N, C-alpha and C positions, 0 to 999 in steps of 0.2 A: 503493501501499500503507500501511498505517498507516505513523506516528511508531517501532515501538513493533518493529517487523517488521524495516524498516529502516534503519536501525541494530543485529538481533542480525544479520541475513544481510547488517551490511555488516563486521563484528565477526569472523565467520566468515573473509570474501573477506581480511582485514587480514590474521585467523592463521595459512594462509600461505605467507607470506611477507614480517612484518612489515619487511621489508626496503629494504623496493621498495613495497605496495597502499596504496595511499589511499585516501578515499572520500566521499564528498558525501550528504549530506542534503540535498534541493531542495523547492522551494516551505515549509506549514506547517510548521514548526522547535516551532514553542514553541506549535501547539493539536495538537487528534490530528485532525485533517483530511484526509489524501492527499498524501505526498506520492511525488518518488522518488527512489529509491537513484540514487550516479554513480559508481564505483574502477574504480579504474586499473590496471595493474601498468606505473613506473616502473623501465626499467634502464639502467644506463652506456650511452654510448658515447662514443667519445672528447669531450672537451672537452664531455659534453654536461649540462645540471643542466638544470634543466623550471621550462618558467615558473607560473607559474600566474596564471591568467584573468581577468576579472573574472567569468567565469559563476563563480569558484573561491572569491569573496570572502565577507566573514560578509553585509556588509552591502544584503543582497538575497536574505536570505532563505534561505543556501544553512551548514549545519553544514559543516563540515571534517573529519574524525577519519581517525586514523590513530596508528602507535603510537610512543611520544613518546617509549621506550625504542631502539626500532631501526631505525624513519623514517630516513632516511639521506637524505632533503632535511631533517630536519625543521625545521632554522635561519634556510628558507629561507621558508616558508610565513605566508603576511598573519596578525599579531598575529589574537589572540583578543578578543574585547568580553566 
């Protein structure tokens, strides 16, 4: 899908549960080419903290986005460039 469509759909997903939902646009993040939207719902389990693997890092053309106000694990997300 186009990046703008992916971003719009991701925002809708995040707003359903901004404390636990995170999305990433994978692929052409700086161009109008096609990309993939990947969204996850992270739920708390005893002693659970999400691990942001290499596929969620920014150096590999992935743009993560989440609610910077409400996302429960915002301090664990890799630094933005």
